[in-house]
C-alpha positions in Angstrom: 17.9 -8.0 -6.2 17.0 -6.3 -2.9 19.3 -6.6 0.1 18.0 -8.6 3.0 17.9 -6.4 6.2 16.6 -8.9 8.7 16.3 -12.7 8.6 15.3 -14.9 11.4 15.5 -18.7 11.0 13.7 -21.1 13.4 14.1 -18.7 16.3 12.7 -19.7 19.7 12.7 -17.6 22.9 12.0 -18.7 26.5 11.5 -16.5 29.5 10.9 -17.9 33.0 10.0 -21.2 31.3 7.4 -19.7 29.0 7.8 -20.0 25.3 7.6 -16.8 23.3 8.7 -17.2 19.7 8.2 -20.8 18.6 10.6 -21.8 15.7 9.8 -18.4 14.1 11.1 -17.6 10.6 10.9 -14.2 9.0 12.7 -11.9 6.6 12.4 -8.4 5.3 14.4 -6.6 2.5 15.2 -3.0 1.7 12.2 -1.0 0.6 9.6 -3.5 1.7 6.5 -2.8 3.7 5.4 -5.9 5.5 2.4 -6.1 7.9 2.1 -8.6 10.8 -1.5 -9.1 11.9 -1.3 -10.4 15.5 -4.0 -12.8 16.6 -2.4 -12.9 20.0 0.7 -11.2 21.5 2.7 -14.3 22.5 6.3 -13.7 21.7 5.7 -10.3 19.9 7.7 -8.4 22.6 10.6 -10.9 22.2 10.5 -10.4 18.4 10.7 -6.6 18.8 13.5 -6.9 21.4 15.5 -9.0 19.0 15.2 -6.4 16.3 15.6 -3.3 18.5 17.9 -4.5 21.3 19.5 -7.6 19.8 18.1 -9.8 22.5 19.7 -13.3 22.2 17.4 -16.1 21.3 17.1 -19.5 23.0 17.7 -21.2 19.6 17.8 -20.4 15.9 19.8 -17.9 13.8 19.3 -14.1 13.5 20.9 -12.2 10.7 21.1 -8.4 10.3 22.2 -7.3 6.9 23.7 -10.7 6.2 25.7 -10.6 9.5 25.0 -12.8 12.5 23.5 -10.9 15.4 26.2 -9.3 17.4 25.7 -7.2 20.5 28.7 -5.1 19.5 27.2 -4.2 16.1 24.5 -1.6 16.3 21.4 -2.3 14.1 20.0 0.6 12.1 16.5 0.0 13.3 13.9 2.0 15.4 10.3 1.9 16.4 7.5 4.5 16.0 4.4 4.1 18.2 2.3 5.9 20.7 5.3 6.9 22.8 6.4 10.5 21.9 10.1 10.5 21.0 10.4 14.1 19.9 12.0 16.6 22.2 9.1 18.8 23.5 9.3 22.6 23.7 11.6 23.1 20.7 11.0 23.6 17.0 10.6 20.9 14.3 14.0 22.1 12.8 15.8 21.4 16.1 14.2 18.0 16.4 15.1 17.0 12.8 18.7 18.1 13.0 20.2 19.2 16.4 18.5 16.5 18.5 19.0 13.6 16.2 21.4 10.9 17.1 24.1 11.3 14.4 24.2 15.1 14.3 27.9 16.0 14.9 28.3 19.7 14.0 29.8 22.0 16.7 28.6 25.2 15.0 24.9 25.8 14.6 23.6 28.0 11.8 19.9 28.1 12.7 18.9 30.0 9.6 20.6 27.3 7.4 19.1 24.5 9.4 15.6 26.0 9.2 16.0 26.4 5.4 17.0 22.8 5.0 14.1 21.6 7.2 11.7 23.6 5.1 13.1 22.1 2.0 12.8 18.6 3.5 9.2 19.1 4.6 8.2 20.3 1.2 10.0 17.4 -0.5 7.9 14.9 1.5 4.6 16.9 1.1 4.3 17.6 4.8 2.4 20.9 5.4 4.1 21.9 8.6 6.2 25.0 9.4 9.8 24.3 10.3 9.5 26.8 13.1 6.5 25.3 14.9 6.9 24.0 18.4 6.7 20.2 18.6 4.3 20.3 21.6 1.7 21.9 19.3 1.8 19.1 16.7 -1.1 16.8 16.1 -0.6 13.1 16.4 -0.3 12.8 12.6 2.2 15.6 12.4 4.2 14.1 15.3 4.4 10.8 13.6 5.4 12.4 10.3 8.3 14.3 11.9 9.4 11.2 13.9 9.6 9.2 10.6 11.6 12.0 8.9 13.9 12.2 11.9 14.6 8.4 11.8 15.3 8.7 8.0 17.9 11.5 8.6 19.4 9.3 11.4 20.1 6.6 8.8 17.6 4.0 9.9 17.0 1.3 7.4 14.2 -0.6 9.2 11.3 1.1 11.0 8.7 -0.7 13.1 5.3 0.9 13.1 3.0 -0.3 15.9 -0.8 0.1 16.3 -1.1 3.2 14.2 -4.8 2.4 13.8 -5.2 3.1 17.6 -3.6 6.5 17.2 -4.9 7.9 13.9 -8.2 8.4 12.2 -8.8 6.6 8.9 -8.1 9.7 6.8 -4.9 10.5 8.8 -3.8 6.9 8.3 -4.2 7.3 4.6 -2.2 10.6 4.6 0.6 8.9 6.6 0.7 6.0 4.2 1.8 8.3 1.4 4.9 9.3 3.4 5.7 5.7 4.2 5.4 4.6 0.6 7.7 7.5 -0.5 10.3 6.5 2.1 10.0 2.9 1.1 10.8 3.8 -2.5 14.0 5.3 -1.2 15.1 2.0 0.4 13.7 2.2 4.0 11.9 -1.0 5.1 8.8 -0.9 7.2 7.3 -3.5 9.5 3.8 -2.8 10.6 2.7 -4.7 13.7 -1.0 -4.5 14.7 -4.3 -6.3 15.4 -6.3 -4.6 12.6 -5.2 -5.8 9.1 -7.4 -3.2 7.4 -5.2 -0.5 8.9 -2.2 -1.5 6.9 -3.5 -4.1 4.4 -3.7 -1.8 1.4 -0.2 -0.4 1.9 1.8 -3.6 2.3 3.8 -5.6 -0.2 2.8 -8.7 1.7 1.1 -9.5 5.0 1.8 -12.2 7.6 -0.7 -13.7 10.1 1.0 -14.2 13.5 -0.3 -16.5 16.2 1.2 -18.3 19.2 4.8 -17.4 18.4 4.9 -18.2 14.7 3.7 -17.2 11.2 0.6 -19.0 10.3 0.1 -17.6 6.8 1.7 -15.1 4.4 -0.3 -13.2 1.8 1.9 -12.3 -1.1 1.3 -9.6 -3.7 -0.9 -11.8 -6.0 -3.0 -12.8 -3.0 -3.5 -9.3 -1.6 -7.3 -8.9 -2.0 -10.2 -8.4 0.4 -10.3 -12.1 1.3 -7.0 -11.7 3.0 -8.7 -9.5 5.6 -10.7 -12.5 6.8 -8.6 -14.0 9.6 -11.2 -16.3 10.9 -9.6 -19.5 9.6 -6.4 -18.7 11.5 -8.1 -18.0 14.9 -9.0 -20.4 17.5 -12.6 -21.5 17.2 -14.7 -19.1 19.4 -18.4 -19.2 19.6 -20.3 -16.3 21.0 -23.6 -17.4 22.5 -25.8 -14.6 21.2 -29.1 -13.9 22.8 -32.1 -14.5 20.7 -33.7 -11.4 19.3 -36.5 -10.1 21.5 -39.8 -8.6 20.4 -39.7 -5.0 19.4 -39.6 -2.9 22.5 -40.1 0.9 22.8 -36.9 3.0 22.6 -35.4 4.0 26.0 -32.6 6.3 24.8 -32.1 8.7 21.9 -28.7 10.0 20.7 -28.5 13.0 18.5 -25.2 14.0 16.8 -24.6 17.6 15.7 -21.7 19.0 13.6 -20.8 22.6 12.7 -23.8 24.0 14.5 -26.1 22.4 11.9 -29.3 20.6 12.6 -29.3 17.0 13.8 -27.1 15.0 11.4 -27.7 11.6 13.0 -30.4 10.5 15.4 -30.3 7.0 16.9 -32.9 5.4 19.1 -32.0 2.4 21.3 -34.2 -0.1 23.1 -33.6 -2.1 26.2 -31.1 -5.0 25.9 -29.9 -3.8 22.5 -26.3 -3.4 21.4 -25.4 -0.5 19.1 -21.9 0.0 17.7 -21.1 3.5 16.4 -18.2 3.1 14.0 -16.3 6.4 14.0 -13.3 5.8 11.8 -12.3 9.4 11.7 -12.7 9.8 15.4 -15.1 12.7 15.1 -17.2 12.4 18.2 -15.7 10.3 21.0 -14.5 13.2 23.1 -17.7 15.2 22.8 -19.8 12.2 23.8 -17.6 11.4 26.8 -17.8 15.0 27.9 -21.6 14.9 27.6 -21.8 11.7 29.7 -19.4 13.0 32.4 -21.0 16.5 32.5 -17.7 18.2 31.4 -17.7 21.3 29.3 -17.5 20.4 25.6 -14.5 22.2 24.2 -15.2 21.2 20.6 -18.4 23.0 19.7 -18.2 21.7 16.1 -19.2 18.2 17.0 -21.4 17.3 20.0 -24.0 14.9 21.2 -27.2 15.1 23.2 -28.3 12.1 25.3 -32.0 11.9 26.1 -34.0 9.3 28.0 -37.3 8.5 26.4 -38.8 6.8 29.5 -38.7 7.5 33.2 -35.4 9.3 33.7 -35.5 9.0 37.5 -35.3 5.2 37.2 -32.6 5.2 34.4 -28.9 5.5 34.9 -25.8 5.5 32.7 -22.4 3.8 33.1 -19.4 4.0 30.9 -16.3 1.9 30.4 -13.3 4.0 29.3 -10.6 3.2 26.7 -7.9 0.8 27.9 -10.2 -0.2 30.8 -7.8 -2.8 32.3 -5.5 0.1 33.2 -7.9 3.0 33.7 -10.9 1.4 35.4 -9.3 -0.8 38.0 -7.3 -0.3 41.2 -4.5 -2.9 41.0 -3.3 -2.4 44.6 -6.8 -3.0 46.1 -8.6 -6.2 46.7 -10.7 -8.1 44.1 -14.0 -7.4 46.1 -13.1 -3.7 46.4 -12.8 -3.5 42.6 -15.9 -5.6 42.1 -18.1 -3.5 44.4 -16.6 -0.1 43.4 -19.4 2.5 42.9 -22.0 0.2 44.5 -22.1 2.5 47.5 -23.5 5.3 45.2 -26.2 3.1 43.8 -27.3 1.8 47.2 -26.6 5.1 49.0 -24.5 3.2 51.7 -21.0 4.0 52.6 -20.4 0.7 54.5 -21.3 -2.8 53.5 -22.0 -5.5 56.1 -20.2 -8.9 55.8 -23.7 -10.4 55.3 -24.2 -8.2 52.2 -20.8 -9.0 50.8 -21.5 -12.7 51.4 -24.8 -12.4 49.5 -22.9 -10.7 46.6 -20.3 -13.5 46.5 -23.1 -16.1 46.5 -25.0 -14.4 43.7 -21.9 -14.0 41.5 -20.1 -17.2 42.6 -19.6 -18.3 39.0 -18.0 -15.0 38.1 -16.0 -14.4 41.2 -14.9 -17.9 42.2 -11.8 -18.2 44.4 -10.7 -14.7 43.4 -12.9 -13.0 46.0 -10.2 -13.6 48.6 -7.4 -11.8 46.7 -6.1 -8.7 48.6 -4.8 -7.2 45.3 -5.3 -8.0 41.6 -1.7 -7.5 40.4 -1.2 -11.2 39.5 -4.4 -11.6 37.5 -4.0 -12.1 33.8 -5.5 -9.8 31.2 -8.6 -12.0 30.7 -9.4 -12.0 34.4 -8.9 -8.3 34.7 -11.2 -7.6 31.7 -13.8 -9.9 33.3 -13.6 -7.9 36.5 -14.4 -4.7 34.6 -17.5 -6.1 33.0 -18.6 -8.2 36.0 -18.8 -4.9 37.9 -21.3 -3.6 35.3 -23.3 -6.8 35.9 -23.4 -6.0 39.6 -24.4 -2.4 39.2 -26.8 -3.2 36.4 -27.2 0.2 34.8 -29.9 1.0 32.2 -27.3 1.8 29.6 -23.5 1.3 29.4 -21.3 3.2 27.0 -18.1 1.4 26.0 -15.3 3.6 24.5 -12.7 2.0 22.2 -13.0 -1.5 23.6 -10.8 -3.1 20.9 -7.7 -0.9 21.0 -4.3 -2.0 22.4 -5.4 -5.7 22.7 -4.9 -8.7 20.5 -7.6 -10.4 18.5 -8.3 -13.2 21.0 -8.9 -10.6 23.7 -11.1 -8.6 21.3 -13.3 -11.6 20.8 -13.4 -12.3 24.6 -14.6 -8.7 25.0 -17.5 -9.4 22.7 -18.5 -12.4 24.8 -18.6 -10.2 27.9 -20.7 -7.6 26.0 -23.1 -10.4 25.2 -23.4 -11.2 28.9 -24.5 -7.6 29.5 -27.1 -7.8 26.8 -28.5 -11.1 28.3 -28.9 -9.2 31.6 -31.1 -6.7 29.8 -28.5 -3.9 29.8 -28.4 -1.7 26.8 -24.9 -1.4 25.3 -23.5 1.5 23.1 -20.1 0.9 21.7 -18.1 3.8 20.2 -15.1 2.6 18.3 -12.8 3.6 15.5 -12.1 0.0 14.5 -14.1 -3.2 14.2 -13.0 -6.8 14.3 -14.4 -9.3 11.8 -18.1 -8.7 11.3 -18.8 -12.4 12.0 -18.4 -11.6 15.7 -20.6 -8.5 16.0 -23.2 -8.7 18.7 -25.5 -5.9 17.5 -26.3 -3.4 14.9 -23.6 -1.1 13.5 -24.0 2.6 12.5 -21.1 4.1 10.5 -21.1 7.7 11.7 -19.5 9.1 8.5 -22.2 7.4 6.4 -24.9 8.8 8.7 -23.5 12.3 8.4 -23.3 12.1 4.6 
């Protein structure tokens, strides 16, 4: 019988009067790999704080290794995510041994340590030199070394968070082999993410999490493709899709090249269409972004060309970057400043009259509402901030908008809300091109999908 590492029984948390976890029950044993598919993020940070920092709960019981949670007793748990926790500028060997928490030797035999590191890397099938500088590691290699470092530090429970946002599909499959090997040696893994297909095939069982509690658990005998369908556990959301228009002539052509070969994928798009380019192996996002922003393409192995098929002088492009809430808004500036940002370039005016601003507020009164008077946007919630990003596109009304990774680092409810905003752009006649490495449930798609890997093959 496996030892229980963590058990929560009817745990509730409250912060500033807001309920996080809501009578939450959960357990994980040694050597288990459990996935938690988050429909929304309510209480998730409280859950992680309980595990990592032994945050006290408002009610309920928390047991670590069959002991009641005690702030004086350190839990052998850790988290691995997008934050780099390796010491940069030194070798893999030094990170694995010298800079780990429980290393206590006062005499350093670098030759011996390097030999042990090489043996360890070989044992876990990690093709990395023990001498390589950690600042030169790829994301996959960095995560592999961090997992090994936690193993050597005696961690018994590791939290993996949003690896699908960090790794390509092939890299994720490679990393899963290391996770399974460590699990066979007694390390437990808890994968927290919004995309169940990122971890579904590697878990012993999977839990669907929503509004502070577990809604459903899929056990080993239920782990089939139907478990990926989370629609029954989500709030009912209807996307008002625009009716298909008559076939219109293409306005834009995208050509994808790889390894200096001929065109491997050619895509034509008409006005008001939405095209999703599914790039699971993240082959082309950087090269397309460089092409749109007129930057020099550093990766000559993969690149795009973007060609207008109609009057180029009357056509214009706009793009929404990854993590747009943080990267596309000025949180210290007013709502109207953010809403009208870049409008001066389109109108070729550096100053807007109060009459013009009043006209904009009147035209977009349903979108702006009372928020037009805000002097900053710091207190807006994530839905209102995302609305602001897309409402700006409605105001500028470009011919084509490119949206990069719109579904990463957000929960499922916000992903679906993103699709409703994309549908608004289509209804305005704006052509939408989405480049993403992950898709939410196909029931919610608002356009056609091209799998880049299939197109290349």
